[in-house]
C-alpha positions as CSV (number, residue, x, y, z in Angstrom):
1,M,0.0,-0.2,0.2
2,T,1.4,3.7,-0.6
3,S,2.0,5.5,1.7
4,P,-0.1,8.7,2.5
5,S,1.6,12.1,1.3
6,A,2.7,14.3,4.0
7,I,0.0,16.7,3.2
8,L,-3.3,13.9,4.0
9,A,-0.9,12.9,7.2
10,S,-1.1,15.7,8.1
11,H,-5.5,16.2,7.7
12,P,-7.3,13.7,9.9
13,G,-10.6,14.1,7.8
14,A,-9.8,14.0,3.9
15,V,-10.7,10.7,2.2
16,P,-7.6,9.4,0.4
17,T,-8.0,8.3,-3.1
18,P,-9.6,5.3,-4.5
19,E,-7.5,1.8,-4.6
20,G,-5.5,1.3,-7.8
21,D,-6.1,5.2,-8.5
22,P,-3.3,6.7,-10.3
23,S,-2.6,9.5,-8.6
24,P,-2.1,6.9,-4.8
25,G,-1.7,8.6,-1.0
26,V,-2.7,12.0,-1.8
27,A,-6.4,13.3,-1.3
28,W,-9.0,11.9,-3.4
29,H,-11.7,15.0,-1.3
30,Y,-11.5,16.8,2.1
31,G,-15.3,16.0,3.1
32,D,-17.1,18.4,0.3
33,P,-16.0,17.4,-3.1
34,L,-18.8,19.0,-5.0
35,G,-18.3,22.2,-3.4
36,E,-14.8,22.0,-3.4
37,Q,-14.6,22.3,-7.6
38,R,-17.2,25.0,-7.3
39,I,-14.8,26.8,-4.9
40,A,-11.9,25.9,-7.4
41,T,-13.4,27.3,-10.7
42,R,-15.1,30.2,-8.2
43,R,-11.8,31.5,-6.3
44,A,-8.9,29.5,-5.1
45,A,-7.8,25.9,-5.1
46,I,-4.9,23.8,-3.7
47,V,-4.5,20.1,-4.8
48,D,-1.4,18.1,-3.7
49,R,-0.3,15.9,-6.8
50,S,3.2,14.7,-4.6
51,D,2.3,11.2,-6.6
52,R,4.1,12.9,-9.3
53,A,7.4,11.5,-10.0
54,V,10.0,14.4,-10.6
55,I,13.5,13.6,-12.7
56,E,16.4,16.1,-13.3
57,L,18.2,16.8,-15.9
58,S,21.3,18.5,-15.5
59,G,24.4,19.1,-17.9
60,D,25.1,22.2,-20.7
61,E,23.2,19.3,-23.6
62,R,20.5,19.0,-21.7
63,L,17.9,20.5,-24.1
64,T,19.7,19.4,-27.1
65,W,20.1,16.3,-26.3
66,L,16.3,15.8,-25.1
67,H,15.1,17.6,-28.1
68,T,16.4,14.4,-30.2
69,V,15.2,12.3,-27.9
70,S,11.5,13.6,-28.1
71,T,8.1,15.5,-29.3
72,Q,8.7,19.1,-28.9
73,H,11.2,21.4,-30.1
74,L,13.3,22.5,-27.1
75,T,16.5,23.7,-28.6
76,H,15.1,27.4,-28.2
77,L,13.1,27.2,-25.1
78,A,13.8,30.3,-22.7
79,D,15.1,30.0,-19.3
80,R,12.3,29.4,-17.1
81,H,9.8,28.3,-19.6
82,S,8.2,25.2,-19.6
83,A,6.6,22.9,-22.0
84,E,4.6,19.2,-22.0
85,N,6.3,16.7,-24.4
86,L,5.8,13.0,-25.1
87,S,7.8,10.0,-25.2
88,L,7.1,7.2,-28.6
89,D,7.6,3.7,-29.8
90,G,8.7,2.9,-32.7
91,N,5.1,2.7,-34.2
92,G,4.3,6.7,-33.6
93,R,2.5,5.1,-29.9
94,V,2.3,7.5,-27.2
95,E,4.4,5.6,-24.3
96,D,5.5,9.0,-22.0
97,H,3.4,12.5,-21.2
98,F,5.3,15.2,-19.1
99,V,6.9,18.3,-18.4
100,L,9.2,19.8,-18.0
101,T,10.3,23.5,-16.5
102,D,14.8,24.6,-17.6
103,I,15.5,26.8,-14.6
104,D,18.5,28.0,-14.0
105,G,20.7,25.2,-15.9
106,T,18.9,23.0,-15.1
107,T,15.4,21.2,-16.4
108,W,13.0,19.6,-14.2
109,V,10.6,17.0,-15.3
110,D,7.8,15.4,-13.7
111,T,5.1,12.1,-14.9
112,E,2.7,10.2,-13.6
113,A,4.0,8.4,-10.6
114,D,3.9,4.8,-12.0
115,R,5.9,6.3,-15.0
116,G,9.1,7.9,-13.3
117,T,10.9,5.0,-12.2
118,A,10.8,3.9,-16.7
119,L,11.0,7.1,-17.6
120,T,14.2,8.1,-16.3
121,D,15.6,4.6,-16.5
122,F,14.9,5.4,-20.5
123,L,16.4,8.8,-20.1
124,T,19.2,7.7,-18.9
125,K,19.8,4.6,-21.6
126,M,19.1,7.6,-24.5
127,V,22.3,10.3,-22.8
128,F,25.0,8.2,-25.3
129,W,28.2,10.7,-25.1
130,A,25.6,13.8,-24.3
131,K,27.0,15.9,-21.6
132,V,23.9,15.1,-19.6
133,T,23.1,13.6,-15.5
134,V,19.4,12.4,-15.6
135,A,18.9,11.7,-11.6
136,A,15.0,10.8,-9.6
137,R,14.4,13.3,-7.1
138,P,11.5,11.6,-5.1
139,D,12.4,14.7,-2.6
140,M,10.5,16.8,-5.2
141,K,6.6,17.4,-4.8
142,V,4.2,19.2,-7.2
143,L,1.2,21.8,-5.6
144,T,-1.4,22.7,-7.8
145,L,-3.5,26.1,-7.7
146,L,-7.2,26.6,-9.0
147,G,-8.9,29.0,-9.5
148,P,-9.2,32.9,-10.6
149,D,-8.1,34.2,-7.3
150,V,-4.5,32.4,-7.3
151,L,-3.4,34.9,-10.6
152,T,-3.4,37.9,-8.2
153,G,-4.1,39.2,-4.6
154,P,-2.4,37.1,-1.5
155,I,-2.3,33.7,-4.0
156,A,-0.2,35.5,-5.8
157,E,1.7,37.2,-3.6
158,A,2.7,34.2,-1.4
159,I,4.4,32.2,-4.5
160,G,6.1,35.3,-6.0
161,L,4.2,35.1,-9.0
162,P,4.3,38.4,-10.9
163,A,1.1,40.2,-13.0
164,D,2.2,39.1,-16.5
165,A,3.2,35.7,-15.9
166,G,1.9,33.9,-19.0
167,L,1.3,30.0,-20.7
168,Y,4.6,27.9,-19.5
169,Q,6.2,30.6,-17.7
170,A,8.3,29.5,-14.7
171,G,10.5,31.5,-11.4
172,D,11.6,30.7,-8.3
173,L,9.7,30.7,-5.1
174,P,10.3,32.7,-2.9
175,E,12.6,32.2,0.3
176,L,11.2,30.4,2.9
177,R,13.5,30.3,6.0
178,H,16.9,32.5,4.2
179,D,19.1,29.9,4.5
180,D,20.4,29.2,1.2
181,E,18.2,25.8,1.1
182,P,16.4,24.7,-2.6
183,L,13.4,26.4,-3.2
184,G,11.5,25.1,-5.6
185,F,9.6,26.7,-8.5
186,W,5.8,28.1,-9.8
187,R,5.0,27.6,-13.5
188,V,1.7,28.3,-15.3
189,M,0.1,25.9,-16.7
190,P,-2.8,25.6,-19.3
191,P,-6.2,26.4,-17.6
192,L,-8.8,24.0,-16.8
193,G,-12.1,24.4,-16.7
194,E,-15.4,24.6,-19.2
195,R,-14.6,27.2,-21.3
196,G,-11.0,27.9,-20.0
197,E,-11.9,29.9,-16.9
198,T,-10.3,28.3,-14.3
199,P,-6.8,28.8,-14.1
200,V,-4.1,26.5,-12.9
201,V,-0.4,27.4,-11.1
202,D,2.3,24.6,-10.6
203,L,4.5,24.2,-7.2
204,V,7.9,22.5,-7.2
205,V,8.9,22.5,-4.1
206,P,11.2,19.9,-1.9
207,D,9.3,17.6,0.2
208,A,11.2,18.9,3.4
209,D,9.2,22.4,2.7
210,I,5.4,20.9,1.6
211,R,3.4,21.6,4.2
212,E,4.6,24.9,4.9
213,W,4.1,25.5,1.4
214,W,0.6,24.5,1.8
215,Q,0.1,26.1,4.6
216,L,1.2,29.7,3.4
217,I,-1.3,29.2,0.3
218,V,-3.7,28.3,2.7
219,D,-3.6,31.1,5.1
220,A,-3.6,33.2,1.7
221,G,-7.2,31.9,0.6
222,A,-6.9,29.0,-0.9
223,K,-9.2,26.0,0.1
224,P,-7.6,22.6,0.4
225,A,-9.4,20.5,-2.5
226,G,-9.4,16.4,-3.3
227,M,-8.0,15.0,-6.9
228,W,-11.6,14.7,-7.6
229,T,-11.7,18.6,-8.5
230,Y,-8.8,18.6,-10.4
231,E,-9.7,14.9,-12.3
232,A,-13.2,17.3,-13.0
233,L,-12.0,20.6,-14.1
234,R,-9.2,18.1,-16.9
235,V,-12.1,16.1,-18.2
236,R,-14.3,19.5,-18.7
237,A,-11.2,20.6,-20.7
238,M,-10.9,17.7,-22.3
239,R,-7.2,17.7,-20.9
240,P,-5.5,14.0,-21.9
241,R,-4.1,11.4,-18.8
242,L,-2.1,9.0,-19.4
243,H,-3.2,5.2,-19.4
244,L,-6.9,7.0,-18.4
245,D,-7.7,8.1,-21.3
246,T,-4.7,6.4,-23.4
247,D,-4.3,2.8,-24.5
248,E,-1.1,0.6,-25.7
249,R,-2.0,2.4,-29.8
250,T,-3.3,5.3,-29.0
251,I,-1.2,8.3,-31.3
252,P,-0.6,11.7,-30.4
253,H,-3.2,13.1,-33.4
254,E,-6.2,11.1,-31.3
255,V,-5.2,13.4,-28.3
256,D,-5.4,16.3,-29.6
257,W,-1.4,16.3,-28.4
258,I,-0.7,18.1,-31.2
259,G,1.4,21.9,-31.2
260,G,3.9,23.7,-29.6
261,P,4.5,25.5,-26.2
262,E,2.1,28.5,-27.5
263,Q,-0.1,25.9,-28.6
264,G,-0.7,23.9,-25.5
265,G,0.8,20.8,-26.6
266,A,3.3,18.2,-26.6
267,V,4.2,17.6,-30.2
268,H,5.5,20.0,-32.4
269,L,5.2,19.1,-36.3
270,D,8.0,21.7,-37.6
271,K,10.5,19.1,-35.9
272,G,12.0,15.9,-36.4
273,C,14.2,13.0,-35.4
274,Y,12.8,11.4,-32.7
275,R,11.0,8.3,-32.5
276,G,7.8,7.6,-33.8
277,Q,8.2,10.6,-36.1
278,E,7.2,9.1,-39.1
279,T,4.0,8.2,-38.1
280,V,2.6,11.3,-36.7
281,A,4.2,13.3,-40.1
282,R,2.3,10.8,-42.1
283,V,-1.0,11.9,-40.1
284,A,-0.4,15.1,-40.0
285,N,0.3,16.0,-44.1
286,L,-1.8,12.4,-45.6
287,G,-4.9,11.4,-43.2
288,R,-6.7,11.7,-39.9
289,P,-6.0,9.5,-36.4
290,P,-8.1,6.4,-36.7
291,R,-10.0,7.7,-33.3
292,R,-11.2,11.1,-31.8
293,L,-11.3,12.2,-28.0
294,V,-14.8,13.1,-26.6
295,L,-16.0,14.4,-23.9
296,L,-19.7,12.6,-22.9
297,H,-22.3,13.0,-20.5
298,L,-23.9,10.2,-18.8
299,D,-27.0,9.1,-17.8
300,G,-27.1,10.2,-14.1
301,S,-30.3,8.2,-13.7
302,A,-28.7,4.8,-14.2
303,S,-26.9,2.5,-11.3
304,Y,-24.6,0.9,-13.7
305,R,-21.2,3.3,-13.3
306,P,-18.6,3.1,-15.9
307,E,-14.6,2.1,-15.2
308,T,-11.6,3.0,-17.7
309,G,-11.6,1.0,-20.4
310,A,-15.4,0.2,-20.8
311,D,-16.7,-0.3,-24.7
312,V,-18.6,2.1,-26.3
313,T,-20.7,1.1,-28.4
314,A,-23.1,2.2,-30.9
315,G,-25.8,-0.2,-33.3
316,G,-24.6,-2.9,-31.1
317,R,-21.2,-2.7,-32.1
318,K,-17.8,-1.4,-30.1
319,V,-16.8,1.9,-31.2
320,G,-14.7,3.0,-28.8
321,R,-13.4,3.2,-25.2
322,V,-14.1,4.5,-21.8
323,G,-11.1,6.8,-20.4
324,T,-11.4,9.2,-17.3
325,V,-15.3,8.8,-15.7
326,I,-16.0,11.7,-13.0
327,D,-18.4,13.5,-11.6
328,H,-18.7,17.2,-11.9
329,F,-20.9,20.1,-9.4
330,E,-22.6,21.5,-12.7
331,Y,-22.4,18.4,-15.2
332,G,-22.9,15.5,-13.0
333,P,-21.4,12.1,-14.6
334,I,-18.8,12.8,-17.3
335,A,-16.2,10.7,-18.6
336,L,-13.9,11.5,-21.7
337,A,-13.4,8.4,-24.6
338,L,-10.9,7.5,-27.4
339,V,-14.4,6.9,-30.7
340,K,-13.8,6.0,-34.3
341,R,-13.7,9.2,-36.3
342,N,-16.7,8.4,-38.4
343,I,-18.8,8.8,-34.8
344,P,-21.5,11.6,-35.6
345,V,-22.0,14.0,-32.8
346,D,-25.2,12.8,-32.5
347,A,-24.6,9.4,-32.3
348,E,-26.6,7.3,-29.5
349,L,-23.8,5.7,-27.5
350,V,-24.2,2.7,-24.7
351,I,-20.8,2.1,-22.3
352,G,-21.2,-1.1,-20.8
353,D,-23.4,-4.1,-22.4
354,P,-25.8,-2.7,-24.2
355,E,-27.9,-6.8,-24.3
356,A,-27.4,-6.0,-20.0
357,P,-29.5,-3.0,-19.5
358,E,-27.4,-3.4,-15.9
359,N,-24.5,-3.8,-16.8
360,S,-24.7,-0.5,-19.5
361,T,-25.3,3.5,-19.4
362,S,-27.0,5.7,-22.1
363,A,-24.2,8.3,-23.4
364,S,-23.9,11.5,-25.7
365,I,-20.9,13.6,-27.2
366,D,-20.9,17.1,-25.9
367,P,-21.4,18.8,-29.0
368,D,-20.4,22.3,-27.8
369,L,-17.0,20.2,-28.3
370,Y,-17.1,18.3,-30.7
371,T,-15.2,19.6,-33.8
372,P,-16.4,18.8,-37.2
373,D,-13.5,16.6,-38.9
374,D,-14.4,18.7,-42.5
375,Q,-10.3,19.7,-43.0
376,V,-8.3,17.9,-45.9
377,P,-4.9,17.8,-44.1
378,P,-1.9,19.6,-46.1
379,G,0.0,16.6,-48.1
380,R,-3.1,16.1,-49.4
381,A,-4.4,18.7,-50.6
382,A,-1.1,19.1,-52.3
383,V,-1.4,15.9,-54.0
384,D,-5.5,16.7,-55.1
385,R,-3.8,19.5,-56.2
386,L,-1.3,17.9,-58.8
387,R,-3.9,15.2,-59.7
388,G,-5.8,18.0,-61.4
389,R,-8.6,17.8,-58.5
390,S,-10.4,20.8,-56.4
């Protein structure tokens, strides 16, 4: 059993994440999960995400080297800036999704709890002769601030966040005791919520200081919120999570991880020289991915509660798989799902066994977050022009 985080251990009334949850050992909620979500969208909340694995990359060639082994364009990443990144297998399927921040000559990487060792091992094996050192840093932890009040006022002042801080910018946290201890840093992440109205700021801090930072931010006005809150806002924003909303066949285009930091993406299309790049380029220029990520609204009256990996069917045939399933404070039960690209937005969907009502529930695609697939890829358009097609 995973040991509880320092924050969870200090809140005796908190409820830990369920058994088997991908965020082990942190709080699922603090007694009012739907109220915590509401506060996160309207004021400010703080979420313990200290389950995430943190890795340190040092050395003069860390960014140019990481550029060659991952999907993001990093050769010109400025100091005190972040980016999202992927590691793909040889067929272009997603193996790892991680966030990186370069600050003061060090690149900090954090990823899912169960992928920390695997990603550290992969990066270590890929160093070869590059001037890079890869080190797991279990002594560094992640906290996440949510809500409009985290960007201004007492909370921003407490973490040293400037008024002009933009997406993926980062900076040093203020000293706590003025004794030259590691300080940690803040970084601005893509907003969550229905229309991206909920700002997100991560803090990466030494484990020894996590309780002090937590209390400092709570005293500044943030309410403790569990992973339920973070996950509900993430799902509503259609931000996929590795191994929940992806499977062993997922390619980046299916879950909209395409784009550089300025687009909030993890795969830059103006670069090559990384494992799986051929698949990314082929889909971007000539074809379309076989599946797409959609937001589903579930029948709240059904007794059946789908789990991650459950089948999505239409007309009795399987058309996809369910990812994260969560209860949202405004929209009730919602889920992310990967479905076949040609499934129309008004399709009548069933999750579970369509022949057994007690083991299934109806679902519908959110039309406001559904983008029609009517654009011709640039490579295909060029081929059509050469062949005289309109």
